[in-house]
VEXNU-22498 format. One line per field, with one value per residue (C-alpha): x, y, z; residue in three letters; residue number from 1. Coordinates in nm, 3 decimals. Layout:
N
xx = [X	...]
yy = [Y	...]
zz = [Z	...]
aa = [ala	...]
i = [NUM	...]
This chain:
203
xx = [2.611	2.509	2.541	2.740	2.618	2.860	2.658	2.741	3.016	3.143	3.470	3.588	3.895	3.688	3.420	3.684	3.850	3.520	3.445	3.783	3.739	3.426	3.118	2.799	2.608	2.733	2.508	2.488	2.278	2.045	1.888	1.991	2.292	2.665	2.713	2.478	2.590	2.441	2.332	2.597	2.871	2.748	2.754	3.127	3.207	3.075	3.201	3.439	3.205	3.144	2.785	2.789	2.810	2.478	2.444	2.180	2.035	1.917	1.623	1.385	1.011	1.067	0.805	0.822	0.911	1.205	1.324	1.311	1.498	1.784	1.784	1.841	2.092	2.301	2.257	2.118	2.032	1.815	1.656	1.631	1.354	1.329	1.033	0.713	0.706	0.566	0.281	0.361	0.662	0.985	1.221	1.448	1.386	1.288	1.411	1.183	1.373	1.175	1.295	1.270	1.152	1.039	0.719	0.688	0.366	0.376	0.686	0.504	0.616	0.510	0.870	1.114	1.327	1.284	1.563	1.550	1.730	1.764	1.536	1.670	1.840	1.942	1.929	1.790	2.052	2.418	2.371	2.589	2.349	2.185	1.812	1.695	1.726	1.520	1.200	1.200	1.107	1.312	1.114	0.803	0.982	1.082	1.446	1.544	1.440	1.577	1.865	1.975	2.137	2.181	2.508	2.666	3.045	3.313	3.235	2.869	2.795	2.835	2.587	2.347	2.371	2.329	2.009	1.839	1.966	1.920	1.975	2.225	2.387	2.426	2.690	2.798	2.933	3.044	3.329	3.434	3.706	3.634	3.349	3.554	3.531	3.817	3.936	4.091	3.753	3.567	3.798	3.764	3.381	3.358	3.593	3.369	3.063	3.234	3.401	3.061	2.919	3.197	3.161	2.933	2.626	2.283	2.141]
yy = [6.151	6.440	6.770	7.067	7.426	7.698	8.017	8.388	8.416	8.758	8.755	8.582	8.419	8.242	8.146	7.988	7.807	7.678	7.529	7.372	7.218	7.038	7.236	7.132	7.460	7.813	8.073	8.453	8.681	8.927	9.048	9.283	9.116	9.171	8.924	9.109	9.119	9.269	9.070	9.246	9.143	8.780	8.770	8.870	8.649	8.340	8.390	8.093	7.859	7.533	7.450	7.142	7.374	7.545	7.913	7.987	8.328	8.389	8.625	8.740	8.777	8.865	8.900	8.674	8.983	9.059	8.695	8.682	9.010	8.891	8.542	8.693	8.960	8.729	8.409	8.201	7.826	7.819	8.064	8.015	8.212	8.301	8.480	8.507	8.258	8.419	8.277	8.159	8.014	8.143	8.010	7.814	7.565	7.714	7.636	7.732	7.803	7.746	7.844	7.560	7.700	7.372	7.162	7.242	7.123	7.276	7.188	7.114	7.316	7.369	7.453	7.213	7.193	7.250	7.402	7.379	7.661	7.815	8.113	8.446	8.696	9.029	8.870	8.557	8.281	8.275	8.316	8.013	7.855	7.515	7.443	7.152	6.861	6.636	6.845	6.720	6.372	6.337	6.045	6.269	6.487	6.435	6.380	6.371	6.731	6.839	7.084	7.125	7.447	7.623	7.614	7.332	7.295	7.039	6.906	6.830	6.791	6.412	6.388	6.612	6.387	6.076	6.220	6.385	6.187	6.504	6.579	6.851	7.046	7.425	7.621	7.990	8.118	7.771	7.793	8.145	8.294	8.642	8.680	8.584	8.254	8.031	7.801	7.552	7.520	7.489	7.204	7.030	7.068	6.925	6.644	6.552	6.527	6.326	6.106	6.021	5.927	5.675	5.505	5.201	5.261	5.122	5.388]
zz = [10.525	10.759	10.574	10.726	10.695	10.807	10.860	10.907	10.648	10.566	10.364	10.043	10.196	10.462	10.208	9.980	10.272	10.417	10.074	10.054	10.402	10.304	10.393	10.206	10.268	10.333	10.495	10.458	10.682	10.522	10.844	11.120	11.281	11.343	11.049	10.805	10.444	10.124	9.814	9.609	9.860	9.854	9.473	9.487	9.784	9.614	9.260	9.302	9.500	9.317	9.228	9.457	9.758	9.818	9.912	10.174	10.259	10.613	10.665	10.939	10.849	10.480	10.213	9.904	9.700	9.930	9.911	9.528	9.489	9.709	9.553	9.210	9.319	9.537	9.344	9.628	9.622	9.927	10.180	10.557	10.736	11.098	11.251	11.042	10.751	10.435	10.237	9.894	9.729	9.575	9.311	9.547	9.835	10.168	10.524	10.807	11.132	11.453	11.798	12.056	12.386	12.547	12.515	12.145	11.991	11.650	11.461	11.134	10.831	10.475	10.385	10.217	10.536	10.903	11.117	11.498	11.677	12.021	12.109	11.981	12.202	12.047	11.704	11.549	11.511	11.598	11.975	12.062	12.299	12.269	12.325	12.541	12.295	12.522	12.465	12.103	11.995	11.672	11.547	11.518	11.257	10.898	10.984	10.618	10.599	10.936	11.015	11.381	11.502	11.839	12.026	11.826	11.870	11.811	12.158	12.105	11.733	11.734	12.022	11.830	11.522	11.742	11.899	11.606	11.305	11.101	10.736	10.842	11.125	11.122	11.303	11.322	11.657	11.758	11.499	11.591	11.810	11.942	11.692	11.391	11.195	11.303	11.022	11.268	11.450	11.122	11.010	11.344	11.334	10.983	11.074	11.372	11.158	10.882	11.142	11.304	10.970	10.921	11.258	11.252	11.465	11.505	11.281]
aa = [met	thr	lys	val	lys	ile	cys	gly	leu	met	asp	lys	gln	thr	val	asp	glu	val	cys	arg	leu	gly	ala	asp	tyr	ile	gly	phe	val	phe	ala	lys	ser	lys	arg	glu	val	ser	pro	glu	gln	val	arg	leu	leu	thr	glu	asp	val	pro	ser	ser	ile	lys	lys	val	gly	val	phe	val	ser	pro	thr	ile	gly	gln	leu	gln	met	val	ile	glu	lys	ala	gly	leu	asp	leu	val	gln	ile	his	gly	glu	phe	pro	glu	gly	thr	cys	ser	val	pro	met	ile	gln	ala	lys	ser	val	lys	gly	asn	glu	arg	asn	leu	ala	thr	thr	ala	asp	phe	leu	leu	leu	asp	ala	pro	pro	lys	glu	tyr	tyr	gly	gly	asn	gly	glu	pro	phe	ser	trp	glu	thr	ile	gln	pro	asn	thr	leu	ser	gln	glu	lys	leu	phe	val	ala	gly	gly	leu	thr	val	ala	asn	val	gln	gln	ala	ile	ala	tyr	phe	gln	pro	phe	gly	val	asp	val	ser	ser	gly	val	glu	thr	asn	gly	val	lys	asp	leu	ala	lys	ile	gln	ala	phe	ile	asn	gln	val	lys	glu	tyr	asp	his	val	pro	thr	thr	arg]
i = [1	2	3	4	5	6	7	8	9	10	11	12	13	14	15	16	17	18	19	20	21	22	23	24	25	26	27	28	29	30	31	32	33	34	35	36	37	38	39	40	41	42	43	44	45	46	47	48	49	50	51	52	53	54	55	56	57	58	59	60	61	62	63	64	65	66	67	68	69	70	71	72	73	74	75	76	77	78	79	80	81	82	83	84	85	86	87	88	89	90	91	92	93	94	95	96	97	98	99	100	101	102	103	104	105	106	107	108	109	110	111	112	113	114	115	116	117	118	119	120	121	122	123	124	125	126	127	128	129	130	131	132	133	134	135	136	137	138	139	140	141	142	143	144	145	146	147	148	149	150	151	152	153	154	155	156	157	158	159	160	161	162	163	164	165	166	167	168	169	170	171	172	173	174	175	176	177	178	179	180	181	182	183	184	185	186	187	188	189	190	191	192	193	194	195	196	197	198	199	200	201	202	203]
């Protein structure tokens, strides 16, 4: 079953509804962004989140010390790192996000998971634009450790799963309306993922 990560959450009602709708991972941004939240906020937003749904913190070029402080304050289960990847390990699994600009030759990672995303614009992540999938050969990657992001929507997520066969898909702006999370779009997105997983294929 392909996992679903809904990223850029900012209020408790949406967090609770996203969990109810079937998300597997929920993401919170701890870097400069229109979706930035504080560790203290996230601790409150996620007080009713079941342990089966994993809380992911999104960072840009952090130190291990910064990661560990936020992990403990916010109660995170994983961390996702854009930009410079720090040396060392922390107390939870790490996702390394890599921007796909074309003709990538170095997609190796020492992290627990790799996330492929579109190149950043003003901020890392959540720009709503896909990268050129065909520049990646999925069978050269550890697909059981792969998340795919970048411009995913209800309209293209099944194609993304078919092409990459990833562990999970990650969406933020693709389930928003006017910059706000749209529960109908989130439900439709999750439905598309789960529906694909139930259709017999040659996988």
